C-alpha positions as CSV (number, residue, x, y, z in Angstrom):
1,M,-15.4,23.4,-17.4
2,T,-11.9,23.3,-18.8
3,D,-9.6,25.9,-17.4
4,T,-7.0,27.7,-19.4
5,D,-5.1,29.3,-16.6
6,S,-3.7,27.6,-13.5
7,R,-3.8,30.9,-11.5
8,R,-7.5,31.1,-10.5
9,D,-9.6,32.9,-8.0
10,Y,-10.5,30.6,-5.2
11,S,-12.7,33.0,-3.3
12,N,-15.8,31.0,-4.1
13,S,-14.1,27.6,-3.4
14,R,-13.5,25.4,-0.4
15,A,-11.1,22.6,0.3
16,V,-11.6,20.4,3.4
17,L,-8.6,18.2,4.5
18,V,-9.4,15.5,7.0
19,G,-6.7,13.4,8.6
20,A,-6.5,10.9,11.5
21,W,-3.4,9.4,13.2
22,D,-3.8,9.2,17.0
23,Y,-6.0,6.1,16.9
24,R,-7.0,4.5,20.2
25,H,-8.0,1.0,18.9
26,L,-6.6,0.6,15.4
27,E,-3.0,-0.4,14.9
28,R,-0.2,2.2,15.5
29,V,2.1,2.0,12.6
30,A,3.9,5.2,11.4
31,P,3.8,9.0,11.2
32,A,3.0,8.7,7.5
33,A,-0.6,10.1,7.7
34,R,0.4,13.2,9.6
35,N,3.2,14.0,7.2
36,S,1.0,13.5,4.2
37,F,-1.8,15.6,5.7
38,D,0.7,18.5,6.3
39,R,2.2,18.1,2.9
40,M,-1.1,18.3,1.1
41,F,-2.0,21.5,3.0
42,D,1.3,23.1,2.1
43,L,0.8,22.1,-1.6
44,L,-2.6,23.7,-1.8
45,I,-1.6,27.0,-0.2
46,G,1.8,27.1,-2.0
47,P,2.6,28.8,-5.3
48,L,1.7,25.8,-7.5
49,C,-1.9,25.6,-6.4
50,G,-2.5,29.0,-4.9
51,W,-5.4,28.4,-2.6
52,P,-5.9,31.2,0.0
53,R,-5.2,29.9,3.5
54,E,-8.7,30.9,4.7
55,R,-10.3,28.7,2.0
56,V,-8.7,25.5,3.2
57,T,-10.2,23.9,6.4
58,L,-8.2,21.4,8.3
59,V,-9.9,18.7,10.3
60,G,-7.0,16.9,12.1
61,N,-7.2,14.0,14.5
62,K,-10.9,14.2,15.3
63,R,-11.9,11.6,17.8
64,S,-15.3,10.7,16.4
65,C,-17.7,11.7,13.7
66,G,-19.9,13.9,15.9
67,D,-21.3,16.8,13.9
68,L,-18.8,16.5,11.1
69,P,-21.4,15.6,8.5
70,H,-23.3,18.8,9.4
71,R,-20.1,20.9,9.3
72,L,-19.3,19.5,5.9
73,M,-22.7,20.6,4.6
74,R,-22.1,24.1,6.1
75,L,-18.5,24.4,4.8
76,Y,-19.6,23.5,1.2
77,Q,-22.7,25.7,1.4
78,G,-22.4,28.7,-1.0
79,V,-19.4,27.2,-2.8
80,T,-19.9,27.8,-6.6
81,D,-16.4,27.2,-8.1
82,V,-14.3,24.3,-6.6
83,A,-15.2,22.0,-3.8
84,M,-12.4,19.6,-2.7
85,F,-12.3,16.9,-0.1
86,Y,-9.1,15.0,1.0
87,F,-8.8,12.2,3.6
88,V,-5.7,10.3,4.9
89,G,-5.9,7.7,7.6
90,H,-7.5,4.3,8.1
91,G,-10.2,3.1,5.8
92,Q,-12.8,0.6,7.0
93,I,-15.8,-1.3,5.4
94,Y,-19.2,-1.8,6.9
95,D,-21.9,-3.6,4.9
96,D,-20.0,-2.8,1.7
97,E,-19.9,0.9,2.6
98,L,-16.7,2.9,3.0
99,C,-16.0,4.5,6.3
100,L,-13.2,7.0,6.9
101,A,-11.9,5.9,10.3
102,L,-11.4,8.6,12.9
103,C,-9.4,8.3,16.2
104,D,-12.1,6.4,18.2
105,S,-13.1,4.0,15.4
106,P,-13.1,0.3,16.6
107,A,-10.8,-2.4,15.6
108,D,-12.8,-5.4,16.9
109,P,-15.0,-6.9,14.2
110,K,-17.7,-7.4,16.8
111,D,-18.0,-3.6,17.0
112,S,-18.0,-3.1,13.2
113,S,-21.4,-1.4,13.3
114,L,-19.8,1.4,15.4
115,R,-17.6,2.3,12.4
116,L,-20.6,4.3,11.0
117,T,-21.0,6.3,14.2
118,T,-17.3,6.8,15.2
119,G,-15.9,7.2,11.7
120,L,-17.0,9.5,8.8
121,W,-19.3,7.5,6.5
122,F,-18.2,8.4,2.9
123,E,-21.9,8.7,2.0
124,H,-22.0,11.8,4.2
125,V,-19.1,13.3,2.2
126,R,-20.7,12.4,-1.1
127,K,-24.0,14.0,-0.1
128,A,-22.4,17.2,1.1
129,L,-20.6,17.5,-2.2
130,V,-23.7,16.6,-4.3
131,A,-25.7,19.2,-2.4
132,C,-23.3,22.1,-3.1
133,D,-23.4,24.2,-6.3
134,A,-19.6,23.9,-7.1
135,K,-18.8,23.6,-10.8
136,T,-15.9,21.2,-10.0
137,K,-15.9,18.7,-7.2
138,I,-12.7,16.8,-6.3
139,V,-12.3,13.9,-3.9
140,I,-8.9,12.5,-3.0
141,L,-8.9,9.5,-0.7
142,D,-5.7,8.0,0.7
143,C,-6.8,5.0,2.8
144,C,-7.5,1.3,2.6
145,Y,-10.6,0.4,0.6
146,S,-10.7,3.9,-0.9
147,G,-11.3,2.3,-4.3
148,N,-14.8,1.5,-3.2
149,A,-15.6,5.2,-3.6
150,T,-15.0,4.9,-7.3
151,V,-17.5,2.2,-8.1
152,P,-21.0,3.0,-9.5
153,G,-23.4,4.1,-6.8
154,Q,-20.6,5.4,-4.5
155,T,-19.2,8.2,-6.7
156,L,-20.1,11.7,-7.6
157,S,-20.2,10.6,-11.2
158,G,-23.3,8.6,-10.7
159,A,-26.3,7.9,-12.9
160,A,-28.1,10.5,-14.9
161,T,-30.9,10.6,-12.3
162,E,-28.5,11.9,-9.6
163,I,-29.1,15.4,-8.2
164,T,-25.8,16.6,-9.6
165,D,-27.4,16.7,-13.1
166,R,-29.5,19.6,-11.9
167,A,-26.4,21.8,-12.1
168,S,-25.5,21.9,-15.8
169,G,-21.8,21.4,-16.5
170,T,-21.0,20.1,-13.1
171,G,-17.8,18.0,-13.1
172,A,-16.5,15.6,-10.5
173,F,-13.2,13.7,-10.1
174,T,-12.7,11.1,-7.5
175,M,-9.2,9.6,-7.1
176,A,-8.4,6.8,-4.7
177,A,-5.2,5.2,-3.4
178,C,-6.1,1.7,-4.3
179,E,-8.5,-0.5,-6.1
180,P,-11.9,-1.5,-4.6
181,N,-11.5,-3.8,-1.6
182,H,-7.7,-3.4,-1.6
183,V,-5.4,-1.8,0.8
184,A,-3.2,1.3,0.6
185,W,0.5,1.4,1.6
186,F,2.7,3.8,3.5
187,E,6.5,4.3,3.8
188,I,8.5,3.0,6.7
189,G,12.0,4.0,7.5
190,E,14.6,5.1,10.0
191,R,13.7,8.8,9.6
192,D,10.1,8.8,10.7
193,Q,9.7,12.6,10.3
194,L,9.9,12.0,6.5
195,V,7.8,9.0,5.8
196,Q,4.5,9.5,4.0
197,T,1.7,7.5,2.5
198,Y,2.6,6.4,-1.0
199,F,-0.4,7.7,-2.8
200,T,-0.1,11.3,-1.4
201,K,3.6,11.3,-1.8
202,Y,3.6,10.2,-5.4
203,L,0.7,12.6,-6.2
204,I,2.4,15.6,-4.7
205,D,5.8,14.6,-6.2
206,T,4.2,14.5,-9.6
207,I,2.8,18.0,-9.2
208,E,6.0,19.5,-7.7
209,D,8.2,17.8,-10.3
210,G,5.9,18.9,-13.1
211,L,5.0,17.2,-16.4
212,P,7.4,18.3,-19.2
213,G,5.6,19.2,-22.4
214,R,2.1,19.4,-20.9
215,G,1.7,23.1,-21.0
216,E,1.4,25.8,-18.3
217,G,-1.2,24.0,-16.2
218,L,-1.5,20.5,-14.8
219,T,-4.8,18.9,-15.3
220,L,-6.3,16.4,-12.9
221,G,-6.3,13.7,-15.6
222,D,-2.7,14.2,-16.5
223,V,-1.6,14.3,-12.9
224,F,-3.5,11.2,-12.0
225,A,-2.2,9.3,-15.0
226,A,1.4,10.2,-14.2
227,T,0.9,9.3,-10.5
228,A,-0.7,6.0,-11.3
229,E,2.1,5.1,-13.8
230,A,4.8,5.9,-11.2
231,L,3.1,3.8,-8.6
232,V,2.6,0.8,-10.8
233,V,6.1,1.0,-12.2
234,T,7.5,1.0,-8.7
235,H,5.2,-1.9,-7.6
236,R,2.9,0.1,-5.3
237,P,-0.9,-0.3,-5.2
238,R,-2.7,0.8,-8.4
239,P,-4.9,3.8,-7.7
240,T,-8.4,4.2,-9.2
241,R,-10.5,7.1,-10.3
242,S,-14.0,8.1,-11.5
243,I,-14.7,11.1,-13.7
244,R,-17.9,13.1,-14.4
245,H,-18.2,15.3,-17.5
246,E,-14.8,17.0,-18.2
247,A,-13.5,17.1,-14.6
248,D,-10.2,15.5,-15.8
249,Q,-9.5,18.7,-17.7
250,F,-9.6,20.8,-14.6
251,I,-6.2,22.5,-13.9
252,I,-5.2,21.7,-10.4
253,A,-1.8,23.4,-10.3
254,R,0.8,25.3,-12.3
255,N,3.2,23.2,-14.3
256,P,6.8,24.1,-13.1
257,H,8.4,22.5,-16.2
258,P,6.0,23.1,-19.1
259,D,8.6,23.4,-22.0
260,A,11.0,20.5,-21.3
261,A,10.9,17.4,-23.5
262,R,8.2,14.9,-22.5
263,V,9.5,11.8,-20.7
264,S,7.2,9.2,-19.1
265,K,7.7,8.0,-15.5
266,S,8.3,4.5,-16.8
267,E,11.1,5.7,-19.1
268,L,12.7,7.3,-16.1
269,I,12.4,4.3,-13.8
270,Q,12.8,1.4,-16.2
271,G,16.0,-0.5,-15.7
272,Q,16.7,1.1,-12.4
273,A,16.4,-0.2,-8.8
274,V,13.5,1.2,-6.9
275,P,14.8,4.4,-5.3
276,V,15.4,4.5,-1.6
277,E,12.5,6.6,-0.4
278,N,14.1,8.6,2.4
279,D,17.1,9.6,0.5
280,H,15.0,12.0,-1.6
281,Y,16.1,14.8,0.7
282,P,19.9,14.7,0.8
283,D,20.2,18.2,2.2
284,G,18.2,17.6,5.3
285,L,14.5,17.9,6.0
286,P,12.1,18.7,3.1
287,S,10.6,22.2,3.0
288,W,7.1,20.9,3.8
289,F,8.5,19.5,7.1
290,R,10.6,22.5,7.9
291,R,7.5,24.7,7.4
292,R,5.4,22.6,9.8
293,R,4.0,24.8,12.5
294,R,1.3,24.8,15.1
295,R,-2.0,24.6,13.2
296,K,-5.5,25.1,14.5
297,Y,-7.4,22.0,13.7
298,M,-11.1,21.5,14.5
299,T,-9.9,19.2,17.3
300,A,-6.5,19.1,19.0
301,G,-3.8,17.3,17.0
302,A,-1.5,14.6,18.4
303,T,2.1,13.7,17.5
304,L,1.7,10.0,17.0
305,I,0.2,8.3,13.9
306,T,-1.5,5.0,13.9
307,L,-2.6,3.9,10.5
308,G,-4.1,0.9,8.9
309,F,-2.2,0.9,5.7
310,L,0.0,-2.0,4.7
311,G,3.6,-0.8,5.3
312,T,5.0,-3.5,3.1
313,L,6.2,-4.2,-0.4
314,A,4.7,-7.6,-1.1
315,F,4.5,-9.2,-4.5
316,S,4.3,-12.6,-6.0
317,L,7.6,-13.6,-7.7
318,F,7.4,-16.9,-9.6
319,S,10.6,-17.6,-11.5
320,P,9.4,-18.7,-14.9
321,S,12.3,-21.0,-15.6
322,A,14.9,-21.2,-12.9
323,P,14.6,-24.3,-10.7
324,H,15.1,-24.1,-6.9
325,A,18.3,-25.5,-5.5
326,S,18.0,-28.5,-3.2
327,A,18.7,-27.7,0.4
328,P,20.4,-29.8,3.1
329,A,17.7,-31.3,5.2
330,T,18.8,-30.8,8.8
331,T,17.1,-30.2,12.1
332,A,17.4,-26.9,13.9
333,S,19.7,-26.9,16.9
334,S,18.9,-25.4,20.2
335,S,21.3,-22.5,19.6
336,Q,19.2,-21.6,16.5
337,S,15.8,-21.7,18.1
338,T,15.8,-18.1,19.4
339,E,16.2,-16.6,16.0
340,A,13.8,-19.0,14.4
341,T,11.2,-18.3,17.1
342,A,11.5,-14.6,16.5
343,L,11.2,-14.7,12.7
344,L,9.1,-17.8,12.0
345,S,5.5,-18.5,13.1
346,T,4.8,-21.9,14.6
347,A,1.6,-22.1,12.6
348,F,-0.7,-20.1,10.3
349,A,-3.9,-20.6,8.3
350,D,-4.7,-19.2,4.8
351,N,-8.0,-18.0,3.3
352,A,-8.8,-21.5,1.9
353,G,-9.0,-22.7,5.5
354,A,-5.8,-24.8,5.3
355,I,-3.7,-24.9,8.5
356,F,0.0,-25.1,8.2
357,L,2.4,-26.2,11.0
358,Q,6.1,-25.6,11.1
359,S,8.0,-28.8,10.3
360,F,11.6,-27.5,10.1
361,S,13.6,-24.4,11.0
362,D,17.3,-23.4,10.8
363,T,19.7,-20.5,10.5
364,V,22.0,-20.7,7.5
365,P,24.6,-18.5,5.7
366,C,22.8,-16.1,3.3
367,S,24.7,-17.6,0.4
368,Q,22.7,-20.8,0.9
369,T,19.3,-19.1,0.2
370,T,20.0,-19.1,-3.6
371,S,22.0,-21.0,-6.1
372,S,22.6,-17.9,-8.1
373,T,26.2,-16.7,-7.8
374,A,25.2,-13.2,-8.7
375,L,22.5,-13.1,-6.1
376,Q,24.9,-14.6,-3.5
377,E,27.3,-11.7,-4.2
378,R,24.5,-9.2,-4.0
379,W,23.4,-10.5,-0.6
380,K,27.0,-10.3,0.6
381,S,27.5,-6.7,-0.7
382,D,24.3,-5.6,0.9
383,G,25.4,-6.9,4.3
384,C,23.4,-10.2,4.7
385,T,25.3,-12.8,6.7
386,T,22.8,-15.3,8.1
387,A,19.2,-16.0,7.2
388,T,16.4,-17.9,9.0
389,V,14.8,-20.6,7.0
390,G,12.0,-23.1,7.6
391,S,9.2,-25.1,6.1
392,Y,5.5,-25.7,6.9
393,L,3.2,-28.6,6.1
394,E,-0.5,-28.4,5.4
395,Q,-2.6,-30.2,8.0
396,T,-5.7,-30.4,5.9
397,R,-6.2,-31.0,2.2
398,T,-7.5,-28.2,0.0
399,T,-6.1,-29.2,-3.4
400,G,-7.4,-32.7,-3.6
401,G,-5.3,-35.9,-3.6
402,S,-3.6,-37.3,-0.5
403,A,-0.4,-35.1,-0.5
404,P,-0.3,-31.9,1.6
405,L,0.9,-28.5,0.4
406,M,4.4,-27.5,1.7
407,V,5.7,-23.9,2.0
408,S,9.4,-23.2,2.2
409,V,10.3,-19.8,3.8
410,E,13.5,-17.7,3.8
411,V,13.7,-14.7,6.1
412,I,16.7,-12.7,4.9
413,P,17.9,-9.9,7.1
414,F,20.0,-6.9,6.2
415,P,21.8,-4.3,8.4
416,S,19.4,-1.5,7.6
417,V,16.3,-0.6,5.8
418,T,18.4,1.1,3.1
419,D,20.4,-2.1,2.5
420,A,17.1,-4.1,2.2
421,D,15.7,-1.5,-0.2
422,L,18.7,-1.9,-2.4
423,A,18.6,-5.7,-2.3
424,Y,14.9,-5.7,-3.0
425,G,15.3,-3.4,-6.0
426,Y,18.0,-5.7,-7.4
427,V,16.0,-8.8,-7.1
428,Y,12.5,-7.7,-8.0
429,G,11.5,-8.6,-11.6
430,G,14.6,-10.8,-12.1
431,D,14.8,-14.5,-12.7
432,Y,16.6,-15.7,-9.6
433,P,16.2,-19.1,-7.9
434,S,15.4,-19.4,-4.2
435,T,16.4,-22.5,-2.1
436,L,13.7,-25.1,-1.4
437,W,13.9,-26.0,2.3
438,C,12.3,-29.3,3.3
439,P,12.0,-31.3,6.6
440,P,14.6,-34.1,6.9
441,N,12.0,-36.9,6.4
442,G,8.4,-37.6,5.8
443,A,6.1,-36.4,3.1
444,G,7.6,-32.9,3.2
445,H,11.0,-34.2,2.2
446,T,9.8,-35.5,-1.2
447,P,10.2,-32.2,-3.2
448,C,13.8,-31.9,-2.1
449,A,14.5,-35.5,-3.0
450,G,13.1,-35.1,-6.6
451,Q,14.1,-31.6,-7.6
452,G,13.9,-32.4,-11.3
453,A,10.1,-32.8,-11.1
454,V,9.5,-29.2,-9.9
455,T,8.2,-27.0,-12.7
456,P,7.8,-23.3,-11.7
457,K,4.4,-21.7,-12.4
458,T,2.5,-24.9,-13.1
459,K,3.2,-26.7,-9.9
460,E,4.7,-24.0,-7.7
461,G,3.7,-20.7,-6.2
462,G,5.2,-18.3,-3.8
463,A,5.7,-14.7,-2.7
464,F,8.5,-12.1,-2.4
465,R,8.0,-9.6,0.4
466,H,10.0,-6.6,1.7
467,I,9.4,-5.3,5.1
468,D,11.6,-3.0,7.2
469,R,15.1,-4.5,6.9
470,Y,13.9,-8.0,5.9
471,I,13.2,-9.8,2.7
472,I,10.8,-12.8,3.0
473,W,10.9,-15.3,0.1
474,T,8.4,-18.2,0.0
475,T,8.0,-21.1,-2.3
476,S,4.9,-23.3,-2.1
477,L,3.9,-26.6,-3.8
478,R,2.2,-29.8,-3.2
479,T,4.5,-32.5,-1.8
480,D,3.7,-34.9,-4.6
481,V,4.7,-32.2,-7.1
482,S,1.2,-32.4,-8.6
483,A,0.2,-30.2,-11.6
484,A,-3.5,-30.6,-11.0
485,A,-5.6,-27.6,-12.0
486,D,-6.3,-26.5,-8.4
487,V,-2.8,-26.9,-7.1
488,Y,-1.3,-23.6,-8.4
489,S,-4.0,-21.3,-6.9
490,G,-3.8,-23.2,-3.6
491,A,0.0,-22.9,-3.6
492,V,-0.2,-19.2,-4.3
493,A,-2.5,-18.6,-1.4
494,A,-0.3,-20.7,0.9
495,G,2.8,-18.8,-0.2
496,W,1.3,-15.4,0.4
497,A,-0.1,-16.5,3.8
498,A,3.4,-17.7,4.8
499,A,5.0,-14.5,3.7
500,Y,2.7,-12.5,6.0
501,A,2.9,-15.0,8.9
502,C,6.7,-14.8,9.1
503,G,9.2,-12.0,9.8
504,P,9.3,-9.8,12.9
505,V,6.1,-10.2,14.9
506,Q,5.2,-6.5,14.7
507,Y,5.1,-6.7,10.9
508,R,3.0,-9.9,10.6
509,G,-0.5,-9.9,9.2
510,G,-2.2,-7.8,6.6
511,S,-2.6,-10.1,3.6
512,S,-6.0,-11.1,2.3
513,F,-4.5,-14.6,2.0
514,L,-3.7,-14.8,5.7
515,I,-6.4,-15.7,8.2
516,S,-4.3,-16.1,11.3
517,W,-0.8,-16.9,12.6
518,E,0.8,-18.0,15.8
């Protein structure tokens, strides 16, 4: 089923694009899903892909599943060439099954069974595609837990006994925004009309930028590989895929730069700061947004997007050799309490069941958050003046022994999202020390009193998170500086949980390590 020409006749093909953004119960986050939905449509009907408008069906902002499984069966009926399905929005799981959340899908876990009736069960999508006679079947899922659609039993690739084998030569390619049981991410920024979901953005950017040296047509396999490389290099979630027969050789678009020298995405990005996402369009709004027009969806569209992706850049950063500078152990004054209350939780629990209570908080000059002169200068040049710091002590024991875990937290603000992006790109992957903040007395003060005993990576965990105009940097260890085998994993869980429990209230939550926060 290998194509040799990217300009094909789509008269016997059908693409169905489903997107949801006006959620009633799920968290309202950003316009990223609407923008990605529109941009995918414009790509398909544009000159690179060349789909006729009448062969692309838009299902935008549908409130509940209703007769959508039936309509999918009808839409793919009679398709003999290419059948494509794309979804962007919330993803949910019920009984290990992927549900594509629609606008009335519930958020309350007590109503989780309703996910199957309000949302679009992925099994319905799979069956509609399996039942059709298309030679090539393509599924693109941009939602949390989408990787679950690429595991055996959930894909179009399936076992040899599946009904797809009745159509000789049938190929199928499923690509998902994240790994199984993981979450997908979206952009956040000051120009909401431009933000997109990361997977769709990188996928379409790859097609529109082209792949030098890859010939006249872009295959699904090459496009996915380049997209995945770019996402991983810039520290976004790793996408996944499943392939049946030779579907990866299907040409999805014309290559705009076939003859230029081949350069990998990692070569282009290596050694550079992560680019500021919304500066990609220096001359104003991108063409896909300027071309936005009233479109007839199956149900009326709305202008707001609520989306269950993680809108954060959150990664563990464990300095392999640099020690943490000892911090002055002082008590927060009343004048500092407002800022600390706004950016630090009073308590949180991690996935090991450990409960952590705040034991110390303060606001300090940004220069005190690190002992690195270079990083101090960087904070200053990017506009950071004061930071909120604190520490938390474990109230239960999850790593054995009699000493609790302690988590030190630094919430470092910048004047704008752009400034924080630049600072984050500078720090990530480097070997910079954070400051360890301890309470003035008690068990939690021990690590600060004996800094020489702290050995990164064997006794210490932490996280480095970027959200909106803030960087959140955590360091976690047991207060007796133990190197017992179970300490490191416990410290990592605590550090991640703290990173998601702190920062502005509207951006808290979302990590699998975080159970709750107050």
